C-alpha positions in Angstrom: 0.0 0.0 0.0 1.4 3.3 -1.1 1.5 6.1 1.4 0.6 9.6 0.2 2.9 12.2 1.7 1.0 15.5 2.4 2.6 18.6 1.1 5.0 20.4 3.4 3.4 23.5 5.0 6.7 25.3 4.4 6.7 24.6 0.7 3.1 25.7 0.4 3.8 28.9 2.2 6.7 29.6 -0.1 4.6 29.0 -3.2 1.8 31.3 -1.9 4.3 34.1 -1.2 5.8 33.7 -4.7 2.4 33.8 -6.3 1.4 36.9 -4.3 4.6 38.5 -5.3 4.0 37.7 -9.0 0.4 39.1 -8.7 1.7 42.3 -7.1 4.4 42.8 -9.8 1.9 42.2 -12.6 -0.5 44.7 -10.9 2.2 47.4 -10.7 3.2 46.8 -14.3 -0.4 47.1 -15.4 -0.9 50.3 -13.6 2.4 51.7 -14.9 1.5 50.7 -18.5 -1.9 52.2 -18.2 -0.4 55.5 -17.1 2.0 55.5 -20.0 -0.8 54.8 -22.4 -2.8 57.6 -21.0 0.1 60.0 -21.3 0.7 58.8 -24.9 -2.9 59.1 -25.8 -3.1 62.6 -24.4 0.2 63.8 -25.9 -0.8 63.9 -29.6 -4.0 65.8 -28.7 -2.1 68.3 -26.7 0.5 68.7 -29.4 -2.2 69.1 -32.0 -3.9 71.7 -29.8 -0.6 73.6 -29.3 0.2 73.4 -33.0 -3.3 74.6 -33.9 -3.1 77.5 -31.4 0.4 78.4 -32.7 -0.8 78.3 -36.4 -3.9 80.4 -35.5 -1.7 83.0 -33.8 0.6 83.2 -36.7 -2.2 83.5 -39.2 -3.7 86.3 -37.1 -0.4 88.1 -37.0 0.0 87.9 -40.7 -3.6 88.8 -41.5 -3.9 91.7 -39.1 -1.7 94.2 -41.0 -3.5 93.5 -44.3 -6.9 94.0 -42.6 -5.7 97.3 -41.2 -4.3 98.4 -44.6 -7.6 97.5 -46.2 -9.6 99.4 -43.7 -7.5 102.5 -44.3 -7.8 102.2 -48.0 -11.6 101.7 -47.7 -11.8 105.1 -46.1 -9.9 106.7 -49.0 -12.0 104.8 -51.5 -15.3 105.8 -50.1 -14.3 109.5 -50.4 -13.0 108.9 -53.9 -16.4 107.4 -54.9 -18.3 110.3 -53.4 -16.2 112.8 -55.2 -16.4 111.0 -58.5 -20.2 110.9 -58.4 -20.2 114.7 -58.1 -18.7 114.8 -61.6 -22.3 114.2 -62.9 -23.9 117.4 -61.7 -20.7 119.3 -62.6 -21.0 118.0 -66.1 -24.7 118.9 -66.2 -23.8 122.4 -65.0 -21.1 122.8 -67.6 -23.3 121.4 -70.4 -25.9 124.1 -69.8 -23.5 127.0 -69.1 -21.1 126.1 -71.8 -18.1 126.3 -69.5 -15.1 124.1 -70.5 -14.4 120.9 -68.7 -10.8 121.8 -67.9 -10.3 124.7 -65.4 -6.5 124.9 -64.8 -6.7 127.7 -62.3 -9.4 126.0 -60.2 -7.6 122.7 -60.4 -4.3 124.1 -59.2 -6.1 125.9 -56.3 -7.6 122.6 -55.2 -4.2 120.9 -55.2 -2.5 123.8 -53.4 -5.2 123.7 -50.7 -4.8 120.0 -50.2 -1.1 120.2 -50.0 -1.3 123.0 -47.4 -3.6 120.8 -45.3 -1.2 117.9 -45.7 1.7 119.8 -44.4 -0.3 121.1 -41.4 -1.3 117.5 -40.6 2.1 115.9 -41.2 0.9 114.0 -44.3 3.2 113.3 -47.3 2.5 116.3 -49.6 3.8 114.4 -52.7 1.3 111.5 -52.0 -1.5 114.0 -51.5 -0.6 115.8 -54.7 -0.8 112.6 -56.7 -4.0 111.4 -55.2 -5.8 114.8 -55.6 -4.6 115.2 -59.1 -5.9 111.7 -59.8 -9.4 112.8 -58.5 -9.4 115.8 -60.8 -8.4 113.7 -63.8 -11.0 111.1 -63.0 -13.7 113.7 -62.7 -12.8 115.1 -66.1 -13.0 111.6 -67.6 -16.6 111.2 -66.4 -17.5 114.8 -67.4 -16.1 114.3 -70.9 -17.9 111.0 -71.3 -21.2 112.4 -70.3 -20.9 115.5 -72.4 -19.8 113.4 -75.4 -22.9 111.2 -74.9 -25.2 114.1 -74.6 -23.7 115.6 -77.8 -24.5 112.5 -79.7 -27.8 111.9 -78.1 -29.3 115.3 -77.3 -32.6 113.8 -76.1 -30.7 112.4 -73.1 -29.1 115.7 -72.3 -30.0 117.5 -69.0 -32.3 120.5 -69.1 -31.6 121.6 -65.6 -28.6 121.5 -63.4 -27.3 122.9 -60.1 -24.9 125.8 -60.1 -21.2 125.1 -59.7 -21.2 127.4 -56.7 -23.3 124.9 -54.8 -21.2 121.9 -55.8 -17.8 123.2 -55.1 -18.2 123.4 -51.3 -19.1 119.7 -51.3 -16.0 118.9 -53.3 -13.9 121.1 -50.9 -15.3 119.2 -47.9 -14.5 115.8 -49.4 -11.0 117.0 -50.3 -10.4 118.0 -46.7 -11.5 114.6 -45.4 -9.5 113.0 -48.2 -6.3 114.5 -46.9 -6.9 113.1 -43.4 -7.8 109.7 -44.9 -4.6 109.7 -47.0 -2.6 110.5 -43.9 -4.1 107.4 -42.1 -3.2 105.3 -45.2 0.3 106.5 -45.8 1.8 103.1 -44.6 -0.5 101.3 -47.0 0.7 103.4 -49.9 4.2 102.3 -49.3 3.6 98.7 -48.5 4.3 95.8 -50.8 0.6 94.8 -50.7 -0.5 98.2 -51.9 -1.1 97.3 -55.6 -3.1 94.2 -54.6 -5.2 96.2 -52.1 -5.9 98.9 -54.7 -7.1 96.3 -57.2 -9.5 94.9 -54.5 -10.7 98.4 -53.6 -11.4 99.3 -57.3 -13.5 96.2 -57.5 -15.4 97.1 -54.3 -16.1 100.7 -55.5 -17.0 99.7 -59.1 -19.8 97.3 -58.1 -23.0 98.6 -59.7 -21.3 101.4 -61.7 -21.5 101.8 -65.4 -18.4 101.5 -67.6 -17.7 105.3 -67.6 -17.7 105.6 -63.9 -15.7 102.4 -63.5 -13.1 104.0 -65.7 -13.2 107.0 -63.4 -12.7 104.8 -60.3 -9.7 103.2 -62.0 -8.1 106.6 -62.8 -8.9 108.0 -59.4 -6.8 105.4 -57.6 -3.9 105.6 -60.0 -0.8 106.8 -58.4 -1.8 106.0 -54.8 0.9 103.4 -54.3 4.5 104.6 -53.8 6.2 101.2 -53.8 
């Protein structure tokens, strides 16, 4: 008859301690690996967030100067359009009075007054001279176009018109505001983006205008850029 020897209590205790130790080690390893995975999972999102924030900041820094330049040029453009539209009643008045389109004495007085204001306000007088002369040239383009059209189509010619004496104060007021607007846009005139901004401003101002007035807008902004 075979005798079964019971396991030694000492051996059993040793195996139990070993098993517990293994369990503890595995548990620690599991916790550690979970923590690493959590960090790894969070890191790409954080990096993406940081990259996105950095990119957004950079884009804002690049876009901000252009936006400011565009705003300043919009102010100039709005005055340019208001002035150009006054060419219509000026042409009507000259059509009925028979006065010539060109008026060198009056034109020089307008330029001189604008340059005087520019110097008082610390605005580049050469830039103001170019812009104001462009306004005068653009106005004459529209006046000539209208008078030519009325000459060929007398039925469309005006029969009444305001006196020039009532129009000139409006022109003078616009020119005064224009000098200040040019002063605010001096940096735009000298920036590398100026030509691009002028093209965009011409498109904005030309919306809804006929071909004659679109040509006037084109000429009115000629010479604004110094770069």
